N, C-alpha and C positions, 0 to 999 in steps of 0.2 A: 450544548453542544449539536457539531455535527454529524452526519457520516457519510460516506463517499466509501464508495465500490468498487473495483479491480477486477476483472479475470488476466492473468497477469507469469509468463515462463516464470521458473525458478531458472538462478543462472550466482554469481558470483557480485557482478556489478549489481542488478537487485538487490541480496540481503547487507550489500554497503551501503543504497539510497536508506536502506528501512532502517539503520543503524544510524543512521545519520539522522532520518524525522524521526527517530522515537531520544533522540543524548537531545535537539534542538528545541524540542517542543512537546507539550501535554499531552498524549493521546493514547488508545485505545485500538489493538491489531486484533482481528480474528482472523486467522483461512482459514480454513477450506481447505482441505481435498473435489477435485470435480468429477464428476460423473460420467459429467461425458466422455473426456480426453482427458487423458490422464498425466501429461504434462504443463496441464495449468491448472493453477491452481486459486481459488475465489479466494478476496479479500475483503474485507474492510477494516476503515479504517474513520475512528471518532474524534474528534480533535475538536479546538473551537472553530467555529464558523469563522474569525477573521487566519486562521493555519490553513484554513482548504486551500489558500489558491501558493502556499511554500510546499502542499503534499501535492497538487498537477502539476508543480513545475521539478520537481525531485524526481514523478515516476512517470510525465512525457515520455523520455522515452525508452520506457518497456512497454506503455500503452498499447 
């Protein structure tokens, strides 16, 4: 298993992308609020190493 982490701004398109990720691959999402800026949140995604590229491609528009 591999973990990737992002700081993301919540919005409807991001929610859709996260739902697609969860439905498409076996993974664990661990969101957490950030103390620096409340308009962003920290997200760790744990998935198989071969699925990291898929996650990166899905989240690229939001990073």
